[in-house]
TORVO-930223 format. One line per field, with one value per atom (N, C-alpha, C): residue in one letter; residue number from 1; x, y, z; atom name. Coordinates in nm, 3 decimals. Example, Ala and Ser with C-alpha at 12.3 -4.5 7.8 and 13.67 -1.06 7.14 Angstrom:
<rs>
r <- (a,a,a,s,s,s)
k <- (1,1,1,2,2,2)
x <- (1.319,1.230,1.320,1.285,1.367,1.290)
y <- (-0.569,-0.450,-0.330,-0.225,-0.106,0.003)
z <- (0.780,0.780,0.780,0.708,0.714,0.787)
a <- (N,CA,C,N,CA,C)
</rs>
This chain:
<rs>
r <- (x,x,x,x,x,x,x,x,x,x,x,x,x,x,x,x,x,x,x,x,x,x,x,x,x,x,x,x,x,x,x,x,x,x,x,x,x,x,x,x,x,x,x,x,x,x,x,x,x,x,x,x,x,x,x,x,x,x,x,x,x,x,x,x,x,x,x,x,x,x,x,x,x,x,x,x,x,x,x,x,x,x,x,x,x,x,x,x,x,x,x,x,x,x,x,x,x,x,x,x,x,x,x,x,x,x,x,x,x,x,x,x,x,x,x,x,x,x,x,x,x,x,x,x,x,x,x,x,x,x,x,x,x,x,x,x,x,x,x,x,x,x,x,x,x,x,x,x,x,x,x,x,x,x,x,x,x,x,x,x,x,x,x,x,x,x,x,x,x,x,x,x,x,x,x,x,x,x,x,x,x,x,x,x,x,x,x,x,x,x,x,x,x,x,x,x,x,x,x,x,x,x,x,x)
k <- (1,1,1,2,2,2,3,3,3,4,4,4,5,5,5,6,6,6,7,7,7,8,8,8,9,9,9,10,10,10,11,11,11,12,12,12,13,13,13,14,14,14,15,15,15,16,16,16,17,17,17,18,18,18,19,19,19,20,20,20,21,21,21,22,22,22,23,23,23,24,24,24,25,25,25,26,26,26,27,27,27,28,28,28,29,29,29,30,30,30,31,31,31,32,32,32,33,33,33,34,34,34,35,35,35,36,36,36,37,37,37,38,38,38,39,39,39,40,40,40,41,41,41,42,42,42,43,43,43,44,44,44,45,45,45,46,46,46,47,47,47,48,48,48,49,49,49,50,50,50,51,51,51,52,52,52,53,53,53,54,54,54,55,55,55,56,56,56,57,57,57,58,58,58,59,59,59,60,60,60,61,61,61,62,62,62,63,63,63,64,64,64,65,65,65,66,66,66,67,67,67,68,68,68)
x <- (-7.561,-7.569,-7.500,-7.513,-7.449,-7.297,-7.245,-7.101,-7.052,-7.126,-7.090,-7.092,-7.193,-7.204,-7.089,-7.056,-6.943,-6.812,-6.796,-6.674,-6.659,-6.768,-6.763,-6.730,-6.790,-6.764,-6.618,-6.565,-6.424,-6.333,-6.365,-6.284,-6.282,-6.395,-6.403,-6.325,-6.336,-6.264,-6.113,-6.068,-5.925,-5.878,-5.954,-5.917,-5.911,-6.006,-6.010,-5.893,-5.856,-5.752,-5.612,-5.601,-5.468,-5.405,-5.481,-5.428,-5.351,-5.226,-5.142,-5.156,-5.227,-5.247,-5.163,-5.069,-4.989,-4.876,-4.839,-4.732,-4.791,-4.739,-4.785,-4.715,-4.786,-4.720,-4.635,-4.646,-4.572,-4.456,-4.350,-4.235,-4.259,-4.293,-4.325,-4.202,-4.084,-3.964,-3.923,-3.851,-3.802,-3.686,-3.669,-3.557,-3.423,-3.319,-3.185,-3.133,-3.062,-2.996,-2.846,-2.781,-2.637,-2.576,-2.459,-2.390,-2.280,-2.277,-2.174,-2.074,-1.946,-1.838,-1.732,-1.687,-1.584,-1.459,-1.346,-1.218,-1.150,-1.084,-1.003,-0.858,-0.774,-0.630,-0.551,-0.468,-0.446,-0.566,-0.579,-0.696,-0.712,-0.604,-0.611,-0.637,-0.661,-0.679,-0.813,-0.913,-1.045,-1.154,-1.276,-1.391,-1.475,-1.551,-1.648,-1.783,-1.884,-2.018,-2.115,-2.197,-2.200,-2.083,-2.034,-1.919,-1.959,-2.083,-2.132,-2.284,-2.344,-2.489,-2.537,-2.665,-2.729,-2.837,-2.835,-2.925,-2.994,-3.116,-3.195,-3.144,-3.149,-3.106,-3.177,-3.101,-3.155,-3.157,-3.121,-3.119,-2.997,-3.015,-2.904,-2.849,-2.718,-2.653,-2.554,-2.561,-2.465,-2.355,-2.232,-2.117,-2.048,-2.010,-1.938,-1.802,-1.696,-1.560,-1.505,-1.468,-1.413,-1.269,-1.176,-1.036,-1.015,-0.912,-0.879,-0.816)
y <- (0.337,0.229,0.267,0.395,0.439,0.432,0.466,0.459,0.316,0.222,0.081,0.037,0.078,0.046,0.110,0.236,0.301,0.231,0.189,0.120,-0.012,-0.085,-0.212,-0.187,-0.087,-0.056,-0.016,0.066,0.108,-0.012,-0.098,-0.217,-0.309,-0.333,-0.418,-0.354,-0.225,-0.155,-0.166,-0.152,-0.166,-0.307,-0.407,-0.545,-0.572,-0.518,-0.543,-0.478,-0.357,-0.285,-0.309,-0.376,-0.400,-0.529,-0.617,-0.743,-0.715,-0.759,-0.740,-0.862,-0.846,-0.956,-0.939,-0.842,-0.817,-0.918,-0.988,-1.088,-1.227,-1.316,-1.454,-1.531,-1.617,-1.696,-1.808,-1.830,-1.936,-1.878,-1.952,-1.910,-1.951,-1.852,-1.880,-1.876,-1.854,-1.844,-1.983,-1.983,-2.108,-2.160,-2.292,-2.346,-2.312,-2.306,-2.278,-2.398,-2.372,-2.476,-2.465,-2.578,-2.583,-2.664,-2.623,-2.690,-2.777,-2.903,-2.997,-3.014,-3.001,-3.026,-3.109,-3.217,-3.302,-3.302,-3.330,-3.341,-3.469,-3.536,-3.654,-3.618,-3.639,-3.609,-3.733,-3.787,-3.754,-3.798,-3.745,-3.771,-3.920,-3.994,-4.138,-4.219,-4.153,-4.222,-4.290,-4.253,-4.314,-4.217,-4.245,-4.161,-4.138,-4.029,-3.999,-3.982,-4.052,-4.046,-3.996,-3.896,-3.810,-3.713,-3.681,-3.591,-3.446,-3.412,-3.276,-3.278,-3.165,-3.154,-3.038,-3.008,-2.903,-2.967,-2.937,-3.004,-2.902,-2.935,-2.851,-2.866,-2.758,-2.758,-2.868,-2.947,-3.054,-3.189,-3.196,-3.323,-3.404,-3.532,-3.621,-3.679,-3.670,-3.718,-3.828,-3.944,-4.051,-4.039,-4.024,-4.016,-4.151,-4.196,-4.323,-4.293,-4.324,-4.306,-4.443,-4.458,-4.586,-4.565,-4.637,-4.624,-4.695,-4.653,-4.716,-4.852)
z <- (-3.677,-3.775,-3.906,-3.945,-4.068,-4.057,-3.940,-3.921,-3.937,-3.884,-3.896,-4.043,-4.117,-4.259,-4.337,-4.309,-4.375,-4.342,-4.220,-4.178,-4.254,-4.270,-4.344,-4.490,-4.552,-4.693,-4.710,-4.622,-4.630,-4.609,-4.515,-4.489,-4.610,-4.673,-4.791,-4.907,-4.924,-5.031,-5.009,-4.887,-4.857,-4.889,-4.852,-4.881,-5.031,-5.105,-5.249,-5.322,-5.282,-5.354,-5.299,-5.187,-5.130,-5.181,-5.243,-5.295,-5.423,-5.427,-5.545,-5.636,-5.745,-5.839,-5.964,-5.963,-6.082,-6.099,-5.993,-6.003,-5.991,-6.069,-6.068,-5.956,-5.882,-5.779,-5.837,-5.967,-6.033,-6.113,-6.126,-6.204,-6.349,-6.433,-6.573,-6.663,-6.605,-6.688,-6.739,-6.847,-6.904,-6.821,-6.813,-6.736,-6.800,-6.717,-6.767,-6.844,-6.953,-7.032,-7.011,-7.005,-6.989,-7.102,-7.148,-7.256,-7.197,-7.240,-7.197,-7.310,-7.277,-7.372,-7.301,-7.365,-7.305,-7.392,-7.330,-7.401,-7.356,-7.447,-7.417,-7.445,-7.344,-7.361,-7.321,-7.407,-7.547,-7.630,-7.751,-7.836,-7.866,-7.874,-7.903,-7.777,-7.665,-7.538,-7.521,-7.600,-7.587,-7.625,-7.577,-7.608,-7.484,-7.486,-7.382,-7.451,-7.399,-7.456,-7.349,-7.371,-7.488,-7.486,-7.603,-7.615,-7.591,-7.622,-7.600,-7.604,-7.576,-7.580,-7.498,-7.511,-7.434,-7.348,-7.219,-7.126,-7.037,-6.994,-6.906,-6.764,-6.689,-6.549,-6.471,-6.396,-6.315,-6.382,-6.510,-6.582,-6.541,-6.513,-6.480,-6.610,-6.626,-6.747,-6.705,-6.769,-6.747,-6.852,-6.807,-6.898,-6.898,-7.017,-7.034,-7.093,-7.019,-7.070,-7.107,-7.233,-7.282,-7.328,-7.267,-7.311,-7.445,-7.516,-7.644,-7.620)
a <- (N,CA,C,N,CA,C,N,CA,C,N,CA,C,N,CA,C,N,CA,C,N,CA,C,N,CA,C,N,CA,C,N,CA,C,N,CA,C,N,CA,C,N,CA,C,N,CA,C,N,CA,C,N,CA,C,N,CA,C,N,CA,C,N,CA,C,N,CA,C,N,CA,C,N,CA,C,N,CA,C,N,CA,C,N,CA,C,N,CA,C,N,CA,C,N,CA,C,N,CA,C,N,CA,C,N,CA,C,N,CA,C,N,CA,C,N,CA,C,N,CA,C,N,CA,C,N,CA,C,N,CA,C,N,CA,C,N,CA,C,N,CA,C,N,CA,C,N,CA,C,N,CA,C,N,CA,C,N,CA,C,N,CA,C,N,CA,C,N,CA,C,N,CA,C,N,CA,C,N,CA,C,N,CA,C,N,CA,C,N,CA,C,N,CA,C,N,CA,C,N,CA,C,N,CA,C,N,CA,C,N,CA,C,N,CA,C,N,CA,C,N,CA,C,N,CA,C,N,CA,C,N,CA,C,N,CA,C)
</rs>
């Protein structure tokens, strides 16, 4: 009976100390940001809206190109 009790205690101790809780299952990092820059050639050819900006990864941006 003592061997069985020792085996259970050792098994529980192995389970408790084998779990790695030092890493989070969630990604706590900040999202990547991207910079948008547009150019119009020739400069008098029109405009692009938005002309520039900083956006978070995965953001959908609608660009509007208007000729002069």
